[in-house]
N, C-alpha and C positions, 0 to 999 in steps of 0.2 A: 972082103972082109962085109962093106955094106952091103954086095948080091948077096953074101949066103943068110945075112939077117933077114932080108925081103922074101931069101924063097921060107923060111924055117918059123917066120913071123908068123903065119896062120895056125900052123898046130900048136903051138903055145897059145893064140888069144884065144882058140876055139871052144877050150872048156868055160873058161870066165864068159865070153860071149855067148852058147848057150844056154847057159843057168842066169845071168842076168835076160834072154829072153825070157825063157821058159818059166821062171821064176816072178819077174815082175814084166815084162814091157807086155805079153800078153795075159796075165790076167788083168793088167791096169786097161791095154784096149778093151776087153769084154766089160769090164767093171763099166765101163763108159759106157759103152753102146748099151748095155743095161739100162743105165742112169736115163735112158730115154723111149724105156718101156716101162710094162705092168707083166709083174711075173711072181711066181710063185715056184719054179724051179727053171733052172735055164734053159731047157727042152719048149716052154712054154709063152716065154716072151713075146708082147705084142706092144708096135712101137706106136708111143703116145705123142711123141716129141716134148716140146717142152712143160708138159704139164706138172710132174713131179718137179721141175723146178720152181715152176711157180707155188706149189703145194710150199714146198721147203720155207719159200721165205714169206708166206702165209701168217698170220699172226697166231695161228694156233697150231700151227705147227715145233715151237719151242727152238726150233734154229735160230732167230735172232737172239732169243733167250741168253741160249747157252753162247753163243755168240760173245755176247757183250760179259757174260758171265767170265769167261776165259779167258778175255783182251785184259779184264780189272785183274784176276788173278795172275797172268802171266806176268803183268807188269807189276806188281806188287813182289811175288814171288825172286823176279829175275834180280830186281835191284837187291832187296834183302838178302837173297842167296849171296850173292857177291859182295855186297859189301862186308858183312858180317866174315865172309869166306877167307876177303881178302884181310882184317883186321886180325883175323886168327894166323893167317901166315906169317903177316909181319910181326906179330909177336911168338912165335916158335920160329926164327928164323936168327935169333939176338943169341944166340949158343949158350941157354941155360941149362941145367940140367934137368930131367926128365920132359925135355920137350919130344922124342921117340914116344913115350909111352902116352901123353897126350894126342900125338898126331893120330897116331895109332887110332884111341877112345873115340875122335872125333871121325874115324873115318869109317868104322865096324858098322853104323847104320846103312850106309849106303851097300851093305853085303846081303841085309833082308828084303826079300821079297816085296812087292808092292801089294800084295793080299794080305798078305800076311800083316805087315806096316801098316792097311788102313784099319786092318780091327784089334790092332793094340792101340792103336790110337784112340780109334771111335770108345776102346774100354775105358781108358783115362778120361779123356774128356768126359764121356758119358757121365765117370765115376765124379769128375770135382762139378758139373751140370745138379748131380742130384739134389746136389743141397738148395738146389733153387727152383726144385722140386719138375726139370724139364730133363730133354735129354738134347744131341746133335738136331735131332733133327724136328726141334721145335720151331727153329726162327733160321731165315740162309743163313744169316749172317753168322750165324755161328761153323754153321758148315761152310762158309769161306775162309774163316781167321780157320778154322781145327785145320781143311788145306793147306793155308801159307803156312801153318807151324810145321805139318808134317811133313811137308815139301823143303823148307829147311832144314829141318832135323835130319833130312835122308842127301840130300844133294850140300850140306856143306862141309863134310869132310871133304869129298871131291873134288870140289873146286878150291878149297884151301891145296891141297896135295899139288895143282897144275899150277896155284899162285905159289906155292914156295918154290919149287920148279923152277919157277920164272926169277923170280928174288935172287936166287941163288947164282943165278947167271951172272947177274951185277957184279964188275971187279970191287971189290971191296976198297981199292984204290980210288974209285973217285967218291966212297962216303969220305975217306981221311981230306981229300984234296977238299972236299965241299965246308968238312967242321974245320979246316984251319983257315979258309977264306972266310970265314962266320957266318957260314947260313946256315939256320935254323931248323929243326926236324923238319917242319910245315915246309920250307925252300927245298928241302932235299925232297920230301915224297913229293911235290908238284914238279919241279924239275930233273930230278933224278932217277927214282923210284917210278915213276909213274912212267913215263915216255918207255924207258927200258921194259918195265912187262905189260907193255901193251898188247904183244902176240899171245900171252897168259889170259890177259883182258878180252880179248878177241875168242879163244876156243873156251872159255868160261861164261862168254856173254852168251858164244851161238847153241852150247849144249844146254846152258839152263832156258834158255828160250825155248829151243825146239821141244824139251824134256815136259817144259810146263804145260805147252800148247797141246799136249798131243798126250796130257796125262790121262788114264784109264784106271788103271788095276786102283789107284788108291782113291781116286774118286766112286769107284761104285763100291767098293768094299766101306769108307767111310759114313758117308750118307744115301750112296744107291740114288741120287739125287732129289733126294727127299729133303723141305716140303714141297708136292704137288712139282719134282722136274725143277724146281727155281735154283739148286746146286749141281745138275746136269752141266758138264763140261762139254765138248763136240762130241767125242768120239764116243760120251757116256749117252749124249743124246742119239747118237747116228745109231748106235747098240742097241738103244729102247725103242726107236723106230722101227728097223732094221727087224725085232724078235718083235715086234709090241701084241700086232696084227696080223691076219691072215690080209696080205691086199696092200701095206704100206711097207714093203720091199724095196719099190722102185724108186718111192721118196727116201727112202731110207742109203739106195744106193747113189742118186744124186747127191745127198747132204755130202755123203763119203769123199765124190766129184769134186765136191767146191771145197771141202777140206783139205783133202788133198792139195788142190791150188792154193788156200791159204798159207798155208805151213811150206809151201814153193817160194811162194813172194817174201813171206816175212824172210826166212833163211834167208834168202837172198839178197831181199836188203838189207840187211843185217849185216851180213858178211860185205857186203859193196861199201855199206858205211864204215865199219871196222877197217878197213884195207887201208881205205882214202885217210882212214884219222894217221895209220898207223905211218903210211908214208909221207906225211907232213911233220911226223915226230922225227924223221931219219935224218 
């Protein structure tokens, strides 16, 4: 049986492997090469070494400002989305009437596309700020908090569903025993709920962190990086660099490679420490 498995194993793996090589590995390696060149099309690329990476890290390229803005936004949005989603999940798993209706209502914003969502919130925020005679592009702080509100509105419902699934796996008997022993709701939360829902926290933390760090559509629609590219996140900054002017394609590609490495590093570290935390609670 084992010999037959290994005989047919390549046949089943080949389609997936071919798709991975064609759609990811080859474009990635080509993009890595182009990051060391100057080009306007793939056919006229000329090797320039580390020049593009040096330019990317220079003060005028906007990459460092975009990195700081993205890191700050990711930290705030990851904390707020998961905190609010977890609280809503706790409230909606108490068996009260109407909970299914509210679960649906909170989840629905996740079904709206990022571009549409960005323009909707741009209209809402500009309507509020019009009383002050300004709009969302007047100050970078308006754009920052506008993105935070938009991200919370879109992602809270999705993360809430994951937390609800995790909370529903906790045996009811554990809470009953804790109540008999005189445990307070806060003690139940700390010693029963949080340890047992840790896998859901890992999943939600990973999804929120990566989605926030590589956000593009909402940033493009809501602020477009204004004022003066101060609210450009990394993905939007790469887009603006690559298509901003002829001759900047190599710098944009270098930024894209750095962006990929940053996302991979952050996701890897987050998963490592989350899994390590889960192992301690088992």
